[in-house]
N, C-alpha and C positions, 0 to 999 in steps of 0.2 A: 502496500499499499505505499502509498506515494506520497504528497504534501498536499498533489491537485486535489489529489482525495478529499479531505478536509474544507469542505463548504459554508459560504456562511451566507447566499445566498437562495435558501431555499425557499422555493415558490410554496404556495401557502396549496395549491393544484396536485404537486407531485407528493406531498406530503400525505396528503388525505389520499392518494391513490396505492402508498404502501399501505396504510392501515383498514386497503379495502380490499388489497392483494388474496390469494388461496392461503387459507393458511400454513400448509405443510411446505408452499413459494416464502410466503414473508418469515419462516422460520428458517431452513433453510440460506437465507440471504443475510441474514443478524447472525447467526451463528456462524458464517462462510465469513463474515468481513471478523466477525470476537477472534476466530483463531488465526487471521493474520493479525490483532493488535495483543492477546495474550492469552496465557495458558488455560486454555477452557475448562480446565478442572482445579479453579483454585480459587478460593474467594476470599475477598480481605473482609477484615471483621471490624469493626466499627461497637462502641460503647459509648453511648445516652446517659447523659444527668442534668437532671432538673438543679442547678446550683440555689436557683428561686421562684420558689412556684406562685402561683393566684393574682388574682386585684392586677390584670395586667387592664388596660384605658381602654386599648385597641377592642374592635367589638368584630373581630374575625365568626364568620356564621360555625364553623367548623372546631371551634377551641373552646374546649374545659375550661382553658384558664381566663377570657375575658370576664373582666368587674362585670360586665351587662349580661350575661347568663347566671341562670342559677342553677351551678350544678355539684353543687352542695362540696365542690371544691376546697378543705383546710388550705387558708393563705400559711408559707410559706416564705420566713426569710432569708438573704442571700444567704448561707450552710456557710461555713466558718473552715477556713482553708484545711486546717488538719483534716476533716470531714473529706476534703475532695480528695486528699492526696491518696485516703486509705481506699474510698472508691476506685480511683485511678488504679491503684497498687492491684486492688485485688482483680481488676479489669483485666489487665496486662497479663499475674500469672490463667487467665483463665484465657487467654489466648486474643486478647486485642492487641492489636499493630494501634491503633487510633484511639484519643479519648474526646468528647464532644460532650460540650458545656452547653448548656443553655437556661437563658432567664427569660421569667415574663417581662416584658419589659416593651415600653415603644422606641427608646432607647435610654444608652445607659449616663447616666450625671456622669462626667472627671471622674467623683472619688467614688463611685464606683467601680469604676474603669480600672480607677488603680486597684480595688481585690481583686479585679478578674487579671490583670495585669500577673502579679503573685499568683495564681493558680494557674494560668497560665507555664507561666515562668516552674513553677513546681514538677506541673505534670511534666514539662517537657527536661526533665532532670531526672525522672524514671526513662526517658529511654523511648516514649511512648511520644507518637503525632499527637497535634493540638489541635481540637477547630473549635470555634465560637456558636451559637446563635444567639446577639443581643438586641436585636430589633435595629433598627437605624442609624448608620452611623456617621459623623461627618467625617473630613476627608485627615482632618488633623487627628483625631481619634482612631481613625485607619490605620496612621505612620507609627503613631503608640502601637497599636498592637503589632504590627511588623518588628518596630523594635524591639516589644518581648522576646521575640522568636514566634506568635502561632503561626500555624503552617496553613489552616484552611477557616475561611470564613464560612456558615453556612446561612444565607437572605433565598428563599426558595420566593420564586411568581407566583404559587400556589395553581393557577389557572389563566385564560385568556385570556386578554386585556377587554374582549370583549362579554366575558363572562364574570368579570371581576368585578363590576360594581353590585353585582349581586349575592356574593359572600363578602365583601367588606368597603364600607364607605369611610373608615376615620384617616387610611392612608391613600393611598391614589399609586396606582400601579407605576409613573415615573418618579414617585419616590425612592421604588423599591429597586428600581432600574440605575438609578442614583446611589444609592447603595451599592451596589455590586459593581459597577463605573471606581468610586473610592476605593470600595478592594482589590480593583487590576490596576490600576494606578499605585499603589502602594505596592504593587507585589506578593500578595499574598494569593493561595486559590481556592478560584471559588467553588462552592457546594451549591449547586440552586438547581431547581426538580420544581416540582407539583404535586397536586394531590389532586387524583383519579375518582370519580363515583361522586362527585356533589350533583350530582344534578344537568352534568357539560353536556353540550352534545357533542359527536365524532368531530366538526367541524372547530370546538373549543379546545378539544385536546390534541386535534393537528395544528392548530396554533399559538396553544405553549409550547407545543416541540420547535415550532419556528423562532417562536422568541428565543429560547435558549440557543439555537441551533445556531441561529446569524446572531448572536452575540462579538461584538469581535473580535473575543475569545472564546471557546468551547468550554462550560465548567469544566473542572480536571473531573469533577463530580457531582453527579445529578440523581438524586433520589428521588424516585418514582414510589409517592406513596398512592392507598387505597386508601379511601376518606376511613377511619372508625366512630362510629357513630355514639356519641355522648345525649346522655338524656340530659334537657336545659338549654342543649345548642339547637339555635335554626334548622339545623341538617337533619338533629334526629328523624330519623324515619321518613329519610332522603330513601328513592327506590335504589336497590342495592346495580349494583354494577356486575354483567355477566364477569366471570374471573377471566374469560377468551378474548375480552376485550380489552381488560388490563394487561393480559398477555402481549396481547397485537401492541399495546403502545410500549411496554417494554423494550418489543423488538424495532420497533418504530425507532427509539433513542438510542437503540444498538448504531444503528446500520448510518443516519443521520450526524453521527456523534461519535465516531469510532472508538477515539482514543480517550473518550470520558470512562469512567468507572460509572458507571451504572447501579446506584447501590435501593436492592429491592426494599423495602423503607415500611413505612408501618399499612398495619395489615392484618400482617402474615401472622397473627392469631388467629385469622378469623380463614385463612389458606388452608387446604390438603395439601397432604406431602406431594402430592401428583402435580397440582395447579407451581407450587415452589419451582420441584423439576423441570419445570417447563418455564420454566421466567429463566430459570441461570441459562438454560437451553439456549431461550431466547435474547441469550445475554448480558442478562444482571450478573453483578461478576462482585458484589459487596454485600454487606446486610449488619443493618444494627443488633448486636448480645445483647441478651439480658432481657429479665420478665419485665421491666417496664421500659415505654417513648416516656418521656418527661411523663404525663399520669394517664398512658396509656399502654395496655396491656402487650405481652409479645409476648414470641414462642421462650420458654427456660434454652438456658444453654444445654441442657445434658440433650433435652430436645432436636436444637439446632448440630451437638454432634454427631448425635446418633443419624439426622437426617442426612448430613454430609458425608458418614462414612460409608452406607447407606450407597449415593450417590458417586462416591470416589472421589471426592472432592474433597482439599486440602485448606487449610488457612494461607489467609499470604498476606505482605506489606504489602504495601503500597506499592510503585518506582518513589526512585528521587521526587522533591516537589518542583515539576517542572512545567508550565504549561501544559494542557494536553495537546495543543497543536505540537509544541518540539517532542512532542509523542512519537509525533506518529511518520516524521521528518528520519 
């Protein structure tokens, strides 16, 4: 695969055509590309910890942590540094190569950022890659995170620009794109994807993938989440997404962002082993590990290890923290 295979000019019609391919043809195409870029029998493992839970002022329709939704979630202050270090050490012992920390903020204050920076430095000292998701960042805050040694910043686009205001009204799509630009400009690797199954159309899924693939650089990590419905949120009781449509989305993400890690993220607790196996075949090569994703359930480590053993998949670390476009050269 050459540099010319990394494109940033995908048309919506092209992506829609991929989503509508015969299922076997789509998976064959995705797996063929996957094998050119990655070891097909390795999956990178990350662990996600909520370092500050609840009371978020945003109104994201899927989120249990919004102060605007009655989900009976118990609010928690920012975790103490030592507790974060202990959780990271446990994650490393269980096979995780990256430790991700999430805080329910619209945007961090400089004081709170100081505390997160201490966490990043401490986790790096354990020999793990670091990722945080803190909401919107300014250019100066992003620069400080880079100086602290942060490897990845997660900031999902969530859905298409056209469907976005059906899910979130407290920040704009451009706000999200601005934060991603700050992250790229600071030289931090981008982790950005979306949530599938929120009532969007297939065209919306194509549009989300188009937005991600046509960024100036492909996100180095692309988490594809299936909505986990939380009672008390506006999206509780949304129509369930056909798992075959989810697998199709994974496959198209692999095809149009060939050098990115595609993460099989939230929603795995509702997936059968067979569905997850097809996601791996479609090009997913990263998972979150552990029984919680911030506040929602996730398969436990023993189940994941058993499944990977059955599939002949072994855990791996990420390649060096280079932009995905460079990995293709």
